[in-house]
N, C-alpha and C positions, 0 to 999 in steps of 0.2 A: 467632486465625488460625494454622491449621497450616503447617509449612514447604512443603507441597505446594500451598498456596493463596496463597503470597506472590507478588507480581508477578514476572515473570521477570527472571532474572539469570544472569550468569557471574561467577564469582569473579575469573577473570583478565579484568577488564572492559576491558582494552586490545585483547583479541582481536577482539571483534565488528567493529570498523572495519576491521581488517586482513583479516579473512575476507570481509566484504562487498565489499571492494575487489577482492579475488580473484574472487569470484563474477561480478562485471560482467565480468571478462576471460576466464573459462572458459566452455566450452560447457555448456549446461543438461544434466545428468546425467538418466538414466532414473530413477535413485533416488540420493538424497543420502546416502551412507553414510559410515562412518568412513574407509573405504578411500578413497573420493574425496576427503575432506577431507585425508587424509594424502598420498596419492599424486599427486592432481591439483592440489590447492590448496597443498600443501607444508606443512601444519601437522601435525606429527609429535608433538607433545607431548599428553599425556593430557588436559591441561587444555582443550585446544580441542574435545575431544569434546563438551563441555557446549553447543557452539553448536547441535547438532541439536535437542535438547529445547527451546532457546530459539527456534529457527526455527519448530518446530511450534506453539508458542504464539502466535507472532506471525502465523500463517497463511501462513508462506512455504512450508512443507513440510506435506503430509498426514501422517497418523498412520503410513503405512507408508514414509514417506520420500520419496515422489515429489513433485517440485516442483509448487506450485500456480500458477495463472494470476498470482497476486500476485508470485509469485517471477519469473516470466518478465517481468512489467511492470517490476519493479525493475530488470531488466537492460537495459531500453530507456531510453536517455538522456532521451527526451522525457517519460517517465512515472515515472522512478525516484523522484524526490522525492515525488510524490503517492502513489506505491505504499507508500513506506516510511511515510509519515504514516499511511496506512491501516492498515498493519501495527502499527505502535505504538498506535494507538487501539484495535485489537483485543487485543493482549497486554497492555495496561496499562489495560484498560476501568475497572477499579475506582478508578484515579486519575482517569481523566476523568469518571467518574460523580460523583466528589467536587468536581472542579474542571475545567471544560472547557478552561482554558487553562493547564493543568499545564505544558506544555511552555515557558511563558514564566517559570515560577518559577526564582528563582536556587537555588544549591545548598542554602542553609540552609532556605528555604522548602520545597523538594523534600523534604528530610529530614524536616521537621516534618509534612508530609502523609503521608508513608509511616509514620512513627512513629504518627501517629494511626489509620491504617488497619490496621497490623499488630500494634501493641503492642510492637514492637522497641525494644530500648534504644538510645540514640544511639551507644553505644561498640562495637555488635556489628558484626562484619566483613559479616554478611548486608545490613544497612541500607546500609553503603557499596557492597556489591556491587550492590544493586538501582538505587541512585541513580547510580552510576557506568556501569552498563550502559545506564540510560535516556538519561544525557547522551550517551554514545557514539553510540546509535542515532539520537538526533534531529539530529545532525549532517548525517545522510543524507536528512533529511525536509524538507519545506516544507508546513506546515500552513495556510498562508494564500495559497497560489498563487491568483492572480487567473485567473479562467476568462474568456476572449474571448467576446464575443457577436456573432453574425452577423444582420444586419438582413435579413429576408426580406419577400417581398410581404405585403401586409396587416398589416404591422407586427409580424409574428411574430418572436420571438427564439429562437435555439438555442444552447446552450453548446458551447463547442468540445470539452471533454472529456467531454462527456455523450452516452450513446447514446440517440438520439432515436427515438421511437415515433410514427409518423403512421397514422392510420386515416382511411380514406376508404370511402364507400359508393357503389356504382355501381348505378343503376337501370336495368334494360333489360327493358322490357316489365313483367313481373310478377317478375322474378328479382332479387333483392338480393344483390350480391357485396360482400364485405369483404376487406381485406388490410392487413397490418401490415408497415412498412418499417422496419428497423433500420439507422441511419446512423452510422457512426463517422467524424467529420470529422477531417481531418488537421490537424497543428499548423502555422498559416501565418499571417502577417500580410498576406497579399495577398488583398484581398477578391475579385480576378478569379478565384481558385481556388474559392472557394465560390460565387460567381455561376455558374460553369461546372458545378458538381456539381449545384446545384438547377435549372438550366435544363435540364440533360439529364435529371433526375429527372421534371420537369414534361412534358417532350416525349415521354419513352419510357415512363413508368410511371403517369402521373396522366392520361392521355387518357380521355375518356368516349366 
């Protein structure tokens, strides 16, 4: 495996956590550049610049440096851990393809898996950087966050964090009409909130 195909990493693997905390505080930029990293986030050392290619491989930034929807979701406190889990799964897909529970491995087990996939020697700084970066990132992620379900009429279930697509067909004489409704449910433990949403949906959009 060539260096460019190794799992993503920063040699200064204490920096990802510090930068991610600052990202949560700062306004989303039009483009995430070295100037933004230095001037707005306050990371002036050259070693911090490696965060940009790391973020691109995680799917937080597009190739031109513009923040992705995943970047924006990470800044949302209610979606942050889910977004980072998705980013890690994308950036470290080779590890997850080998072991879907790689985030549960201890450091020795993680090093063994990376060595197996990359051929790196245990004493290399690259191995330490890959594992250190992975461990730093996963502190911001929740890979097993439970999804709440809302019971609806006719026993149908909808996941709270899922975009739900509903299709209905309306027959009017010989004209068949169809429509798709995308619903993003709010994070709430109050069943009355969901009851109100679907009551309004039924009364205003699902009339025949």
